[in-house]
DRENDO-1510 file (C-alpha; in Angstrom, 1 decimal, always signed):
<recs>
REC; n; res; u; v; w
REC; 1; MET; +265.5; +35.3; +180.7 .
REC; 2; LEU; +267.1; +35.7; +184.1 .
REC; 3; LEU; +265.0; +32.9; +185.6 .
REC; 4; GLY; +264.6; +31.0; +182.3 .
REC; 5; SER; +267.0; +28.3; +183.6 .
REC; 6; ASP; +264.7; +27.2; +186.4 .
REC; 7; MET; +263.9; +23.9; +184.7 .
REC; 8; SER; +267.6; +23.0; +184.3 .
REC; 9; ILE; +268.2; +24.0; +187.9 .
REC; 10; GLN; +265.3; +21.8; +189.0 .
REC; 11; GLU; +266.7; +18.8; +187.1 .
REC; 12; SER; +270.2; +19.2; +188.4 .
REC; 13; THR; +269.3; +20.0; +192.0 .
REC; 14; HIS; +268.3; +16.5; +193.1 .
REC; 15; SER; +270.1; +16.5; +196.4 .
REC; 16; PRO; +270.7; +20.0; +197.7 .
REC; 17; ALA; +272.8; +20.7; +200.7 .
REC; 18; LYS; +270.7; +20.5; +203.9 .
REC; 19; ALA; +271.1; +22.4; +207.1 .
REC; 20; ALA; +270.3; +21.4; +210.6 .
REC; 21; GLY; +266.7; +22.2; +211.4 .
REC; 22; ASP; +265.4; +22.1; +207.8 .
REC; 23; SER; +261.7; +21.5; +207.8 .
REC; 24; GLY; +261.8; +19.0; +204.9 .
REC; 25; PRO; +263.2; +18.2; +201.5 .
REC; 26; VAL; +263.6; +21.1; +199.1 .
REC; 27; ARG; +260.6; +21.4; +196.8 .
REC; 28; ARG; +260.0; +23.5; +193.7 .
REC; 29; PRO; +263.6; +24.9; +193.4 .
REC; 30; GLY; +262.4; +27.2; +190.6 .
REC; 31; LEU; +259.8; +28.8; +192.9 .
REC; 32; ILE; +262.3; +29.1; +195.7 .
REC; 33; LEU; +264.8; +30.8; +193.5 .
REC; 34; ALA; +262.3; +33.2; +192.2 .
REC; 35; PHE; +261.0; +34.1; +195.7 .
REC; 36; LEU; +264.5; +34.6; +197.2 .
REC; 37; CYS; +265.7; +36.7; +194.2 .
REC; 38; LEU; +262.6; +38.9; +194.5 .
REC; 39; ALA; +263.4; +39.5; +198.1 .
REC; 40; GLY; +267.0; +40.4; +197.3 .
REC; 41; PHE; +265.9; +42.5; +194.3 .
REC; 42; MET; +263.8; +44.7; +196.6 .
REC; 43; THR; +266.8; +45.5; +198.8 .
REC; 44; PHE; +269.1; +46.2; +195.8 .
REC; 45; LEU; +266.4; +48.3; +194.1 .
REC; 46; ASP; +266.3; +50.7; +197.1 .
REC; 47; VAL; +270.0; +51.5; +196.7 .
REC; 48; SER; +269.4; +53.3; +193.4 .
REC; 49; ILE; +265.7; +54.0; +193.1 .
REC; 50; VAL; +266.0; +57.3; +195.0 .
REC; 51; ASN; +268.7; +58.7; +192.7 .
REC; 52; VAL; +266.5; +60.1; +190.0 .
REC; 53; ALA; +264.2; +61.6; +192.7 .
REC; 54; LEU; +267.0; +63.4; +194.5 .
REC; 55; PRO; +266.5; +66.8; +192.9 .
REC; 56; THR; +262.8; +66.7; +193.6 .
REC; 57; ILE; +263.4; +65.5; +197.2 .
REC; 58; GLU; +266.0; +68.3; +197.6 .
REC; 59; ASP; +263.5; +70.9; +196.6 .
REC; 60; GLU; +260.5; +69.6; +198.5 .
REC; 61; LEU; +262.2; +68.8; +201.8 .
REC; 62; ASN; +264.7; +71.7; +201.5 .
REC; 63; ILE; +267.7; +69.4; +201.9 .
REC; 64; SER; +271.2; +70.9; +201.2 .
REC; 65; THR; +273.1; +69.6; +198.2 .
REC; 66; THR; +275.9; +68.2; +200.4 .
REC; 67; ALA; +273.5; +66.5; +202.8 .
REC; 68; LEU; +271.7; +64.9; +199.9 .
REC; 69; GLN; +274.2; +62.1; +199.5 .
REC; 70; TYR; +273.2; +60.8; +203.0 .
REC; 71; VAL; +269.8; +59.8; +201.7 .
REC; 72; VAL; +271.8; +57.2; +199.7 .
REC; 73; THR; +274.8; +56.5; +201.9 .
REC; 74; THR; +272.8; +56.1; +205.2 .
REC; 75; TYR; +270.9; +53.2; +203.7 .
REC; 76; GLY; +274.2; +51.6; +202.5 .
REC; 77; MET; +276.0; +52.2; +205.8 .
REC; 78; LEU; +273.4; +50.6; +208.1 .
REC; 79; LEU; +273.0; +47.8; +205.6 .
REC; 80; GLY; +276.7; +47.2; +205.3 .
REC; 81; GLY; +277.4; +47.7; +208.9 .
REC; 82; PHE; +274.9; +45.0; +210.2 .
REC; 83; LEU; +275.2; +42.4; +207.4 .
REC; 84; LEU; +277.8; +40.3; +209.3 .
REC; 85; LEU; +275.7; +40.3; +212.5 .
REC; 86; THR; +272.5; +39.5; +210.6 .
REC; 87; GLY; +274.2; +36.7; +208.7 .
REC; 88; ARG; +275.2; +35.1; +212.0 .
REC; 89; LEU; +271.8; +35.6; +213.4 .
REC; 90; ALA; +270.3; +33.9; +210.4 .
REC; 91; ASP; +272.7; +30.9; +210.7 .
REC; 92; THR; +271.7; +30.5; +214.4 .
REC; 93; LEU; +268.1; +31.6; +214.9 .
REC; 94; GLY; +266.8; +30.5; +211.5 .
REC; 95; ARG; +267.3; +31.9; +208.0 .
REC; 96; ARG; +263.7; +32.0; +207.1 .
REC; 97; ARG; +262.7; +33.6; +210.4 .
REC; 98; MET; +265.3; +36.4; +209.9 .
REC; 99; LEU; +264.1; +36.8; +206.3 .
REC; 100; GLN; +260.6; +37.4; +207.6 .
REC; 101; THR; +261.8; +39.8; +210.2 .
REC; 102; GLY; +263.7; +41.8; +207.6 .
REC; 103; LEU; +260.8; +42.0; +205.3 .
REC; 104; LEU; +258.5; +43.4; +208.0 .
REC; 105; LEU; +261.1; +45.9; +209.2 .
REC; 106; PHE; +261.7; +47.0; +205.6 .
REC; 107; ALA; +258.0; +47.5; +205.0 .
REC; 108; GLY; +257.5; +49.6; +208.1 .
REC; 109; SER; +260.6; +51.8; +207.6 .
REC; 110; SER; +259.5; +52.3; +203.9 .
REC; 111; LEU; +256.2; +53.6; +205.1 .
REC; 112; LEU; +258.0; +56.0; +207.5 .
REC; 113; ALA; +260.2; +57.2; +204.6 .
REC; 114; GLY; +257.2; +57.8; +202.4 .
REC; 115; VAL; +255.5; +60.1; +204.9 .
REC; 116; SER; +258.8; +62.0; +205.9 .
REC; 117; GLN; +258.4; +65.7; +206.3 .
REC; 118; ASN; +262.1; +66.7; +206.7 .
REC; 119; ALA; +265.6; +65.6; +206.0 .
REC; 120; ALA; +266.2; +64.1; +209.4 .
REC; 121; MET; +263.1; +61.9; +209.3 .
REC; 122; LEU; +263.8; +60.7; +205.8 .
REC; 123; ILE; +267.5; +59.9; +206.5 .
REC; 124; GLY; +266.5; +58.1; +209.7 .
REC; 125; ALA; +263.9; +56.0; +207.9 .
REC; 126; ARG; +266.5; +55.2; +205.2 .
REC; 127; GLY; +268.8; +53.9; +208.0 .
REC; 128; ALA; +266.0; +51.7; +209.3 .
REC; 129; GLN; +265.4; +50.4; +205.8 .
REC; 130; GLY; +269.1; +49.5; +205.6 .
REC; 131; LEU; +268.8; +47.5; +208.8 .
REC; 132; GLY; +265.8; +45.6; +207.5 .
REC; 133; ALA; +267.6; +45.1; +204.2 .
REC; 134; ALA; +270.6; +43.6; +206.1 .
REC; 135; PHE; +268.3; +40.8; +207.4 .
REC; 136; ILE; +266.8; +40.2; +204.0 .
REC; 137; ALA; +269.9; +40.1; +202.0 .
REC; 138; THR; +271.9; +37.7; +204.2 .
REC; 139; ALA; +269.0; +35.4; +204.9 .
REC; 140; ALA; +267.9; +35.2; +201.3 .
REC; 141; LEU; +271.4; +34.6; +199.9 .
REC; 142; SER; +272.2; +32.1; +202.6 .
REC; 143; LEU; +268.9; +30.2; +201.9 .
REC; 144; LEU; +269.8; +30.2; +198.2 .
REC; 145; THR; +273.2; +28.7; +198.6 .
REC; 146; ASN; +271.8; +26.0; +201.0 .
REC; 147; ASN; +269.1; +25.0; +198.6 .
REC; 148; PHE; +271.4; +24.5; +195.6 .
REC; 149; GLU; +274.5; +22.3; +195.6 .
REC; 150; GLU; +277.9; +23.8; +194.7 .
REC; 151; GLY; +278.6; +23.3; +191.0 .
REC; 152; ALA; +276.4; +23.9; +188.0 .
REC; 153; ALA; +273.1; +24.1; +190.0 .
REC; 154; ARG; +274.5; +26.7; +192.5 .
REC; 155; ASN; +276.3; +28.7; +189.7 .
REC; 156; LYS; +273.0; +29.0; +187.8 .
REC; 157; ALA; +271.2; +30.1; +191.0 .
REC; 158; LEU; +273.9; +32.6; +191.9 .
REC; 159; GLY; +273.9; +33.7; +188.3 .
REC; 160; ALA; +270.2; +34.7; +188.6 .
REC; 161; TRP; +270.9; +36.4; +192.0 .
REC; 162; GLY; +273.9; +38.3; +190.5 .
REC; 163; ALA; +272.0; +39.3; +187.4 .
REC; 164; LEU; +269.1; +40.7; +189.5 .
REC; 165; SER; +271.4; +42.5; +191.8 .
REC; 166; GLY; +272.9; +44.3; +188.9 .
REC; 167; LEU; +269.6; +44.7; +187.1 .
REC; 168; ALA; +267.9; +46.2; +190.2 .
REC; 169; ALA; +270.4; +49.0; +190.3 .
REC; 170; VAL; +269.4; +50.0; +186.7 .
REC; 171; ALA; +265.7; +49.2; +187.1 .
REC; 172; GLY; +265.7; +51.4; +190.2 .
REC; 173; VAL; +266.6; +54.6; +188.4 .
REC; 174; THR; +264.0; +53.8; +185.6 .
REC; 175; LEU; +261.2; +53.1; +188.1 .
REC; 176; GLY; +262.3; +56.0; +190.2 .
REC; 177; GLY; +261.8; +58.4; +187.3 .
REC; 178; LEU; +258.4; +57.0; +186.5 .
REC; 179; LEU; +257.2; +57.3; +190.0 .
REC; 180; THR; +258.7; +60.7; +190.6 .
REC; 181; ASP; +257.0; +62.2; +187.6 .
REC; 182; GLY; +253.8; +60.2; +188.2 .
REC; 183; PRO; +252.3; +59.7; +191.6 .
REC; 184; GLY; +255.2; +61.4; +193.3 .
REC; 185; TRP; +258.6; +60.5; +194.9 .
REC; 186; ARG; +256.9; +59.2; +198.1 .
REC; 187; TRP; +255.6; +56.2; +196.1 .
REC; 188; ILE; +259.2; +55.1; +195.7 .
REC; 189; PHE; +258.9; +54.0; +199.3 .
REC; 190; PHE; +255.2; +53.2; +199.5 .
REC; 191; ILE; +255.5; +50.4; +196.9 .
REC; 192; ASN; +257.7; +48.4; +199.3 .
REC; 193; VAL; +255.1; +48.2; +202.0 .
REC; 194; PRO; +252.7; +45.6; +200.4 .
REC; 195; ILE; +255.6; +43.6; +198.9 .
REC; 196; GLY; +257.3; +43.3; +202.3 .
REC; 197; VAL; +254.2; +42.3; +204.2 .
REC; 198; ILE; +253.0; +39.8; +201.6 .
REC; 199; GLY; +256.6; +38.3; +201.3 .
REC; 200; ALA; +256.8; +37.8; +205.1 .
REC; 201; LEU; +253.4; +36.0; +205.0 .
REC; 202; VAL; +254.0; +33.7; +202.1 .
REC; 203; ALA; +257.7; +32.8; +203.0 .
REC; 204; PRO; +256.7; +29.6; +205.0 .
REC; 205; MET; +254.7; +28.4; +202.0 .
REC; 206; VAL; +257.7; +28.7; +199.7 .
REC; 207; VAL; +260.9; +27.9; +201.6 .
REC; 208; GLY; +261.7; +25.6; +204.5 .
REC; 209; GLU; +263.4; +26.8; +207.7 .
REC; 210; SER; +267.2; +26.1; +208.0 .
REC; 211; ARG; +269.9; +27.0; +210.5 .
REC; 212; SER; +273.5; +26.0; +211.1 .
REC; 213; ALA; +274.2; +22.8; +213.0 .
REC; 214; GLN; +276.7; +24.7; +215.1 .
REC; 215; ARG; +274.7; +26.9; +217.5 .
REC; 216; THR; +276.1; +30.2; +218.5 .
REC; 217; LYS; +275.8; +30.8; +222.3 .
REC; 218; SER; +276.5; +34.5; +222.1 .
REC; 219; PHE; +276.6; +37.3; +219.5 .
REC; 220; ASP; +279.4; +39.6; +218.8 .
REC; 221; VAL; +277.4; +42.8; +219.4 .
REC; 222; ALA; +280.6; +44.8; +220.3 .
REC; 223; GLY; +282.1; +43.9; +216.9 .
REC; 224; ALA; +278.9; +44.9; +215.0 .
REC; 225; VAL; +278.6; +48.2; +216.8 .
REC; 226; THR; +282.3; +49.0; +216.4 .
REC; 227; LEU; +282.3; +48.2; +212.7 .
REC; 228; THR; +279.1; +50.2; +212.0 .
REC; 229; ALA; +280.3; +53.2; +214.0 .
REC; 230; GLY; +283.6; +53.2; +212.2 .
REC; 231; LEU; +282.1; +53.1; +208.8 .
REC; 232; VAL; +279.4; +55.6; +209.5 .
REC; 233; LEU; +281.9; +58.1; +210.9 .
REC; 234; LEU; +284.2; +57.6; +207.9 .
REC; 235; ILE; +281.4; +58.4; +205.5 .
REC; 236; PHE; +280.2; +61.4; +207.5 .
REC; 237; THR; +283.8; +62.7; +207.6 .
REC; 238; LEU; +284.2; +62.4; +203.9 .
REC; 239; GLY; +280.9; +64.2; +203.5 .
REC; 240; GLN; +282.2; +67.0; +205.7 .
REC; 241; THR; +285.1; +67.6; +203.3 .
REC; 242; VAL; +282.5; +68.8; +200.7 .
REC; 243; SER; +280.3; +70.7; +203.0 .
REC; 244; ASP; +279.1; +74.2; +202.1 .
REC; 245; SER; +280.2; +75.5; +205.5 .
REC; 246; ASN; +283.7; +76.1; +206.6 .
REC; 247; VAL; +284.3; +72.9; +208.4 .
REC; 248; PRO; +287.4; +73.1; +210.7 .
REC; 249; THR; +290.3; +71.0; +209.5 .
REC; 250; GLY; +290.7; +69.6; +213.0 .
REC; 251; ARG; +287.2; +68.1; +212.9 .
REC; 252; VAL; +287.9; +66.4; +209.5 .
REC; 253; VAL; +291.2; +65.0; +210.6 .
REC; 254; GLY; +289.8; +63.9; +213.9 .
REC; 255; GLY; +287.0; +62.2; +212.2 .
REC; 256; PHE; +289.3; +60.2; +210.0 .
REC; 257; ILE; +291.6; +59.3; +213.0 .
REC; 258; LEU; +288.6; +58.2; +215.1 .
REC; 259; SER; +287.1; +56.1; +212.3 .
REC; 260; ALA; +290.5; +54.4; +211.8 .
REC; 261; ILE; +290.7; +53.6; +215.6 .
REC; 262; LEU; +287.2; +52.1; +215.6 .
REC; 263; LEU; +287.9; +49.9; +212.5 .
REC; 264; ALA; +291.2; +48.8; +214.0 .
REC; 265; SER; +289.4; +48.0; +217.3 .
REC; 266; PHE; +287.0; +45.9; +215.3 .
REC; 267; ILE; +289.9; +43.7; +214.1 .
REC; 268; VAL; +291.2; +43.4; +217.7 .
REC; 269; ILE; +287.7; +42.5; +219.0 .
REC; 270; GLU; +287.4; +39.8; +216.3 .
REC; 271; ARG; +290.8; +38.3; +217.2 .
REC; 272; ARG; +289.8; +38.0; +220.9 .
REC; 273; ALA; +286.1; +37.1; +220.7 .
REC; 274; LYS; +285.1; +33.6; +221.5 .
REC; 275; GLU; +282.5; +33.6; +218.8 .
REC; 276; PRO; +283.6; +36.5; +216.5 .
REC; 277; LEU; +281.3; +38.2; +214.2 .
REC; 278; MET; +283.8; +37.7; +211.4 .
REC; 279; PRO; +286.2; +34.8; +212.0 .
REC; 280; LEU; +289.4; +36.1; +210.3 .
REC; 281; GLY; +290.3; +32.6; +209.2 .
REC; 282; ILE; +287.7; +32.7; +206.5 .
REC; 283; PHE; +289.9; +35.1; +204.6 .
REC; 284; ARG; +292.4; +32.3; +204.0 .
REC; 285; ARG; +290.2; +31.4; +201.0 .
REC; 286; PRO; +291.8; +33.4; +198.2 .
REC; 287; SER; +288.7; +33.4; +196.0 .
REC; 288; LEU; +286.5; +34.8; +198.8 .
REC; 289; ARG; +289.2; +37.3; +199.8 .
REC; 290; ALA; +289.7; +38.6; +196.2 .
REC; 291; ALA; +285.9; +38.7; +195.5 .
REC; 292; ASN; +285.2; +40.9; +198.4 .
REC; 293; GLY; +287.9; +43.4; +197.4 .
REC; 294; ILE; +286.6; +43.4; +193.9 .
REC; 295; ALA; +283.0; +43.9; +195.1 .
REC; 296; ILE; +284.0; +47.1; +197.0 .
REC; 297; LEU; +285.5; +48.6; +193.9 .
REC; 298; LEU; +282.8; +47.4; +191.5 .
REC; 299; LEU; +280.0; +48.8; +193.6 .
REC; 300; GLY; +281.9; +52.1; +193.9 .
REC; 301; THR; +281.7; +52.3; +190.2 .
REC; 302; CYS; +278.1; +51.3; +190.0 .
REC; 303; VAL; +276.7; +53.7; +192.6 .
REC; 304; THR; +278.9; +56.6; +191.3 .
REC; 305; LEU; +277.5; +56.0; +187.9 .
REC; 306; PHE; +273.8; +56.1; +188.9 .
REC; 307; PHE; +274.2; +59.0; +191.3 .
REC; 308; PHE; +276.1; +61.3; +189.0 .
REC; 309; ALA; +274.6; +60.2; +185.7 .
REC; 310; SER; +271.2; +61.0; +187.0 .
REC; 311; LEU; +272.3; +64.5; +188.1 .
REC; 312; PHE; +274.2; +65.0; +184.8 .
REC; 313; MET; +271.1; +64.2; +182.7 .
REC; 314; GLN; +268.8; +66.4; +184.8 .
REC; 315; GLN; +271.0; +69.3; +185.7 .
REC; 316; VAL; +273.2; +69.6; +182.5 .
REC; 317; LEU; +271.2; +68.0; +179.7 .
REC; 318; ASP; +267.9; +69.3; +181.3 .
REC; 319; TYR; +266.1; +65.9; +181.2 .
REC; 320; SER; +262.9; +65.5; +183.2 .
REC; 321; ALA; +262.9; +62.7; +185.9 .
REC; 322; VAL; +260.8; +60.4; +183.7 .
REC; 323; LYS; +263.0; +61.0; +180.7 .
REC; 324; THR; +266.1; +60.3; +182.8 .
REC; 325; GLY; +264.4; +57.0; +183.9 .
REC; 326; PHE; +263.7; +56.0; +180.3 .
REC; 327; ALA; +267.3; +56.9; +179.4 .
REC; 328; TYR; +268.4; +54.0; +181.6 .
REC; 329; VAL; +266.2; +51.4; +179.9 .
REC; 330; PRO; +268.9; +50.2; +177.4 .
REC; 331; LEU; +271.4; +49.9; +180.3 .
REC; 332; ALA; +268.9; +47.8; +182.2 .
REC; 333; VAL; +268.2; +45.5; +179.2 .
REC; 334; LEU; +271.9; +45.0; +178.4 .
REC; 335; THR; +272.6; +44.4; +182.1 .
REC; 336; ALA; +270.2; +41.5; +181.9 .
REC; 337; VAL; +271.7; +40.3; +178.6 .
REC; 338; GLY; +275.3; +40.5; +180.0 .
REC; 339; ALA; +274.2; +38.6; +183.1 .
REC; 340; GLY; +272.4; +35.9; +181.1 .
REC; 341; VAL; +275.5; +35.3; +179.0 .
REC; 342; ALA; +277.7; +35.3; +182.0 .
REC; 343; SER; +275.5; +32.8; +183.9 .
REC; 344; GLN; +275.9; +30.3; +181.1 .
REC; 345; ILE; +279.6; +30.8; +180.6 .
REC; 346; VAL; +280.6; +30.5; +184.3 .
REC; 347; THR; +279.1; +26.9; +184.3 .
REC; 348; LYS; +281.7; +25.9; +181.7 .
REC; 349; VAL; +284.8; +28.1; +182.3 .
REC; 350; ALA; +286.4; +29.8; +185.3 .
REC; 351; ALA; +284.8; +33.0; +186.6 .
REC; 352; LYS; +288.0; +35.1; +186.3 .
REC; 353; PRO; +288.1; +35.7; +182.5 .
REC; 354; VAL; +284.3; +36.5; +182.4 .
REC; 355; LEU; +284.8; +39.0; +185.2 .
REC; 356; LEU; +287.8; +40.6; +183.5 .
REC; 357; VAL; +285.8; +41.2; +180.3 .
REC; 358; GLY; +282.9; +42.7; +182.3 .
REC; 359; LEU; +285.2; +45.1; +184.3 .
REC; 360; ALA; +287.0; +46.2; +181.1 .
REC; 361; LEU; +283.7; +47.1; +179.5 .
REC; 362; ALA; +282.5; +49.0; +182.6 .
REC; 363; ALA; +285.7; +51.0; +182.8 .
REC; 364; THR; +285.4; +51.9; +179.1 .
REC; 365; GLY; +281.8; +53.0; +179.6 .
REC; 366; MET; +282.8; +55.3; +182.4 .
REC; 367; MET; +285.5; +56.8; +180.4 .
REC; 368; LEU; +283.0; +57.6; +177.6 .
REC; 369; LEU; +280.9; +59.5; +180.2 .
REC; 370; TRP; +284.0; +61.3; +181.3 .
REC; 371; ARG; +284.3; +62.8; +177.8 .
REC; 372; ALA; +280.6; +63.6; +177.3 .
REC; 373; PRO; +280.2; +67.3; +176.5 .
REC; 374; SER; +277.7; +69.7; +178.2 .
REC; 375; ASP; +275.5; +69.6; +175.1 .
REC; 376; ALA; +275.8; +65.8; +174.8 .
REC; 377; SER; +273.6; +63.9; +172.4 .
REC; 378; TYR; +271.9; +60.9; +174.0 .
REC; 379; LEU; +272.4; +58.7; +170.9 .
REC; 380; THR; +276.1; +59.5; +170.2 .
REC; 381; ASP; +277.4; +60.3; +173.7 .
REC; 382; VAL; +275.3; +58.8; +176.5 .
REC; 383; LEU; +273.9; +55.6; +174.8 .
REC; 384; PRO; +277.2; +54.1; +173.8 .
REC; 385; ALA; +278.5; +54.5; +177.4 .
REC; 386; PHE; +275.3; +52.9; +178.8 .
REC; 387; VAL; +275.6; +50.0; +176.3 .
REC; 388; LEU; +279.1; +49.2; +177.5 .
REC; 389; MET; +278.2; +49.8; +181.2 .
REC; 390; GLY; +275.2; +47.5; +180.9 .
REC; 391; LEU; +277.1; +44.6; +179.4 .
REC; 392; GLY; +280.0; +45.2; +181.8 .
REC; 393; LEU; +277.9; +45.2; +184.9 .
REC; 394; GLY; +275.9; +42.2; +183.9 .
REC; 395; MET; +279.0; +40.2; +183.1 .
REC; 396; SER; +280.7; +41.3; +186.4 .
REC; 397; PHE; +278.0; +40.6; +189.0 .
REC; 398; VAL; +277.5; +37.0; +188.1 .
REC; 399; PRO; +281.1; +35.7; +188.3 .
REC; 400; LEU; +281.7; +37.9; +191.3 .
REC; 401; GLN; +278.9; +36.0; +193.2 .
REC; 402; VAL; +280.2; +32.6; +192.1 .
REC; 403; SER; +283.8; +33.5; +193.2 .
REC; 404; ALA; +282.6; +34.7; +196.6 .
REC; 405; PHE; +280.9; +31.3; +197.4 .
REC; 406; ALA; +283.5; +29.0; +195.9 .
REC; 407; GLY; +284.4; +26.4; +198.6 .
REC; 408; ILE; +282.1; +27.8; +201.2 .
REC; 409; GLU; +280.6; +25.2; +203.6 .
REC; 410; GLU; +277.0; +25.2; +204.8 .
REC; 411; ARG; +277.9; +26.4; +208.3 .
REC; 412; GLU; +279.6; +29.5; +206.8 .
REC; 413; SER; +277.0; +30.4; +204.2 .
REC; 414; GLY; +275.4; +33.2; +206.4 .
REC; 415; LEU; +278.9; +34.6; +207.1 .
REC; 416; ALA; +279.9; +34.5; +203.4 .
REC; 417; ALA; +276.6; +36.1; +202.4 .
REC; 418; GLY; +277.2; +38.8; +205.0 .
REC; 419; LEU; +280.7; +39.4; +203.7 .
REC; 420; ILE; +279.9; +39.8; +200.0 .
REC; 421; ASN; +276.9; +41.9; +200.7 .
REC; 422; THR; +278.8; +44.0; +203.2 .
REC; 423; ALA; +281.6; +44.6; +200.6 .
REC; 424; GLN; +279.0; +45.6; +198.0 .
REC; 425; GLU; +277.0; +48.0; +200.2 .
REC; 426; VAL; +280.0; +49.5; +201.9 .
REC; 427; GLY; +281.8; +49.8; +198.5 .
REC; 428; GLY; +278.8; +51.7; +197.1 .
REC; 429; ALA; +278.6; +54.1; +200.0 .
REC; 430; LEU; +282.4; +54.6; +200.3 .
REC; 431; GLY; +282.7; +54.9; +196.5 .
REC; 432; LEU; +280.0; +57.6; +196.3 .
REC; 433; ALA; +281.6; +59.5; +199.2 .
REC; 434; VAL; +285.0; +59.4; +197.6 .
REC; 435; ALA; +283.6; +60.4; +194.2 .
REC; 436; ALA; +281.6; +63.2; +195.8 .
REC; 437; THR; +284.5; +64.5; +197.8 .
REC; 438; TYR; +286.7; +64.7; +194.6 .
REC; 439; ALA; +284.0; +66.0; +192.3 .
REC; 440; PHE; +282.6; +68.7; +194.6 .
REC; 441; ARG; +286.0; +70.0; +195.8 .
REC; 442; ARG; +285.9; +72.8; +193.1 .
REC; 443; VAL; +282.3; +73.7; +193.3 .
REC; 444; ASP; +282.8; +77.2; +194.9 .
REC; 445; GLU; +285.7; +78.0; +192.5 .
REC; 446; LEU; +283.9; +77.0; +189.4 .
REC; 447; THR; +280.7; +78.8; +190.5 .
REC; 448; ALA; +282.6; +82.0; +191.1 .
REC; 449; LYS; +284.2; +81.8; +187.7 .
REC; 450; ALA; +280.9; +81.3; +185.9 .
REC; 451; HIS; +279.6; +84.7; +187.1 .
REC; 452; GLY; +276.0; +83.5; +186.7 .
REC; 453; VAL; +276.3; +83.2; +183.0 .
REC; 454; PRO; +274.1; +80.2; +182.0 .
REC; 455; ALA; +276.5; +78.7; +179.5 .
REC; 456; LEU; +279.4; +78.9; +182.0 .
REC; 457; VAL; +277.3; +77.5; +184.8 .
REC; 458; GLN; +276.4; +74.5; +182.7 .
REC; 459; GLU; +280.1; +74.0; +181.8 .
REC; 460; ALA; +281.0; +74.2; +185.5 .
REC; 461; ARG; +278.5; +71.5; +186.3 .
REC; 462; THR; +279.8; +69.3; +183.5 .
REC; 463; THR; +283.3; +69.6; +184.9 .
REC; 464; VAL; +282.1; +68.5; +188.3 .
REC; 465; PHE; +280.3; +65.5; +186.9 .
REC; 466; HIS; +283.3; +64.6; +184.6 .
REC; 467; ASP; +285.5; +64.4; +187.7 .
REC; 468; ALA; +283.0; +62.0; +189.3 .
REC; 469; PHE; +282.9; +59.8; +186.2 .
REC; 470; LEU; +286.7; +59.7; +186.1 .
REC; 471; VAL; +286.8; +58.4; +189.7 .
REC; 472; GLY; +284.2; +55.7; +188.8 .
REC; 473; ALA; +286.4; +54.6; +185.9 .
REC; 474; CYS; +289.4; +54.4; +188.2 .
REC; 475; PHE; +287.4; +52.1; +190.6 .
REC; 476; ALA; +286.6; +49.8; +187.7 .
REC; 477; ALA; +290.2; +49.8; +186.5 .
REC; 478; ALA; +291.4; +49.0; +190.0 .
REC; 479; ALA; +288.9; +46.1; +190.2 .
REC; 480; PHE; +290.3; +44.8; +186.9 .
REC; 481; VAL; +293.8; +44.8; +188.3 .
REC; 482; VAL; +292.8; +43.1; +191.5 .
REC; 483; THR; +290.9; +40.4; +189.5 .
REC; 484; LEU; +293.9; +39.9; +187.2 .
REC; 485; VAL; +296.4; +39.6; +190.1 .
REC; 486; LEU; +294.5; +38.1; +193.0 .
REC; 487; LEU; +291.5; +36.1; +191.8 .
REC; 488; PRO; +292.3; +32.4; +191.4 .
REC; 489; PHE; +291.8; +30.9; +187.9 .
REC; 490; THR; +289.7; +28.0; +189.2 .
REC; 491; LYS; +286.1; +26.8; +189.0 .
REC; 492; SER; +284.1; +26.5; +192.2 .
REC; 493; SER; +284.5; +22.7; +192.4 .
REC; 494; GLU; +288.3; +23.0; +192.1 .
REC; 495; GLN; +288.4; +25.8; +194.6 .
REC; 496; SER; +286.4; +23.7; +197.1 .
REC; 497; ALA; +288.8; +20.8; +196.8 .
REC; 498; ALA; +291.8; +23.1; +197.2 .
REC; 499; VAL; +290.6; +24.7; +200.5 .
REC; 500; PRO; +290.9; +23.0; +203.9 .
REC; 501; ALA; +287.5; +22.2; +205.4 .
REC; 502; HIS; +288.2; +24.4; +208.4 .
REC; 503; ALA; +290.0; +27.5; +207.4 .
</recs>
């Protein structure tokens, strides 16, 4: 029942915020919400849908195990690196126009990914997908916040968005398993093509155009390029630390130093730019500041879960791809349940206590996976962890979105959408890289000790995945602490009143 509150939203959204250049009054808010959530759902889905197919892709395209993570992280890096720029472009050139641009780019790059013949082609197509997703995510979320007034109406709309963003991650692994064992892994990408094209064509019939009243005369391309380069280099360097080859220490250290220089340069550029990509003053809002930090940690947990749980079930428990996908169904259902409960509670109480409960459940679920044995039973070992993770993720994504937009003005909606989406995507990519770096550090040692004995090999793999689940649990625990200490205990209306109009 994620969209079951459309009627109540329609009744309470009688005077939505309007942006300069809107084509007319907001009509059919339920239809608008469904359309925008579907667009966002598609971009979130592609973060996790490839996870179950990774072993199959690895075999068919002959991709090395350590390079396999780039099929996931390249998408997140390009998406995360360009979200701030695409958010500003949406505010200035038109949010619906940028949504249509993203949908068409996403469809084209998905087609390219589906016909890929080697690792380079697939990873490149995933990067193009990430760029298209950056246009979609910021434009859709910005349109959503501008079509629903802050308060109960926007909280319900953001609740649906947050619920679907969490549900998409779970639905992705289920659908990925069905497609991989069915028509083949390439259909993971082919299904995006008609959805993207049709979405771009029907967008003008569903949602009006809108843009900020304050026109931007120039774009901070230097900031966008510097940020993206710094993040991509950081992820690549982390990946090098788990490479099968003997990577020189100097190259690794140099990579970390250069990425730090690029990210520091981005801050300098933003301080000096006349129209910065990310005006640093927006971080004076404590709710937004805390929400973005929490998002990085939460998505680190989420992506670590799906990447390593999929490998654990297939490489240790010997599940097929389709069985792995079905194993995630309870997690998907409970994510929807948790999100539905949270979307109702956040309209009555502050987001903070709801988020704390969700994060506590997620951390506990990851700890259960950390203790799952190499001969784990689904019913007694895996399912209880998935139950807690599902409820925890569902109850976390909704209040996180509400907190990120508390007090945000119309002119800043694209920037705010870019920030929270950047935090989520970069958090997922960085979290996976950190978890992989820690978990794979002992692969050679454990493999040597196994001496090819099947039982020992399976035990070695279990140890690797246990280390990854422990890292994911630490991410969730850290997010809990940040929420407890830094997130204001206020509702969105109170936060709006407490923040100056021009931060």
